[in-house]
Each structure stands twice: as C-alpha cells, then as structure tokens.
C-alpha positions, 0 to 999 in steps of 0.5 A, a space after each residue: 768894296 771890290 770884287 776881291 773882298 769875297 771869298 769862295 763861299 761868297 761871304 763878304 770879307 772886310 779888311 781892316 788895319 789893326 793897331 793899339 793905342 794904350 792897352 786897347 786895340 782898334 781897327 780902321 777900314 784898310 781902304 782909308 790907309 795909304 801907308 804906315 811910316 815911322 814918326 818923322 819930325 814935327 812941325 809944331 802949329 800954334 793955337 791948334 787943338 791939344 791933340 794935334 801934334 803939328 805937321 809933317 813933310 812927307 815926300 813934299 806933302 805937308 800932313 797934319 798929325 793927330 796924336 790918338 793918345 792925346 785925343 783919347 785923353 791917355 798919358 803921352 808916351 814918347 817911348 816904344 815903337 810908335 807909328 803914323 798911320 798916313 789915312 785919307 778922309 773925305 779926300 783929306 790926308 791926315 797922320 794918326 799917331 798910334 802906339 803900334 800897328 798889329 796886323 791887317 784883319 780880314 774878317 766877315 762883315 757880319 763879325 762887325 757890330 753897329 755902336 749902340 747903347 754904351 757906344 752912342 755918339 754922345 757917350 763914345 763919339 769916336 767909335 763906330 762899333 766892334 769887330 769880333 775876330 780871333 777871340 778878340 773885340 776890336 773897336 772900330 775907329 770913326 776917323 771922321 769923328 777923331 779928327 773933327 773939331 770945333 777947335 781951329 787949326 791954323 796951318 800954314 799955307 802948304 807951299 810956305 811950309 814945304 820950303 821950311 820943313 826938313 
C-alpha cells in the first residue's frame, strides 16, 4: 500500500470496492480494480467453464468475463443495472459481472477478520474473510479463487478475436 493509506492517527486504512451479488455485499481490494463499466456485448466461448460468460472487447483488449451469479450458483438475473468490474489478477485482466457496485469502503485494516472455521477453504473457497463497516458485514472476496478453475477455458488467440469483435 502507499503512504496515502495512513490517517493522521497513523491508523492503517484500506480501500475496498463494495458490490452486490444477489442479496450479499462483497468487497475486493481497490488496487485490483482497473475500472467499472456497463456490460458490453459478450462473445461466447465454447467449452469454457459454465461461469465464464465469454469475452469482451474493451478498447481493443480482449477480456474474459466471469458472471459471479453463476460462480456462486445463484439464479442468473439479466435485468437491473449490472456492472462489470475490470480487475487485475496476477497480471491478467478479467471482468467480473456483479449486480451493482455500491461504494468505495475506507476501513481500518483491523476491521478485516481472516476467514476461519466456517470460512475455511473447503467450505467457502471464494472468501478471505469479513470486513465490518458501518454496521454491515462485507465478505472479502478471494478473486484468485473465483477465477481459478480446473475446467479448461478455450479462448481464441487475442489478435484473431480483436478482428471479429465489435
């Protein structure tokens, strides 16, 4: 984190992007978020994991898109004001489709509790912990776990896709 994350009381503050999927509210480190966009036309990818919607062309960059409703086994809801969080994970860019982006949360690092017991890797593999903020409990999403899969994702060569995508 940079020096701007300290307050005058020298309390370590983290910034998190909060968003909703279904009835739950989640957060990810704002440093992973490159931008938030409205959904773009998606080109389907054959033989990919069921939670990968396909790919989008964002200013010439081909980006795989993961639907978090599908990933969390929730009914797919195509209505509403869905958003796509463009995030960076291990130098890869990916789109995360969410129901709504709610706010930027500035919270003391001490308000974040590690996942333990109920939130162990076997029971809840997509969560790192919880963040208590303004009388709310926000689930800290493990973005790496959400997008990792044993299923094969066949995405055509980027240059070929850039020529055919709108």
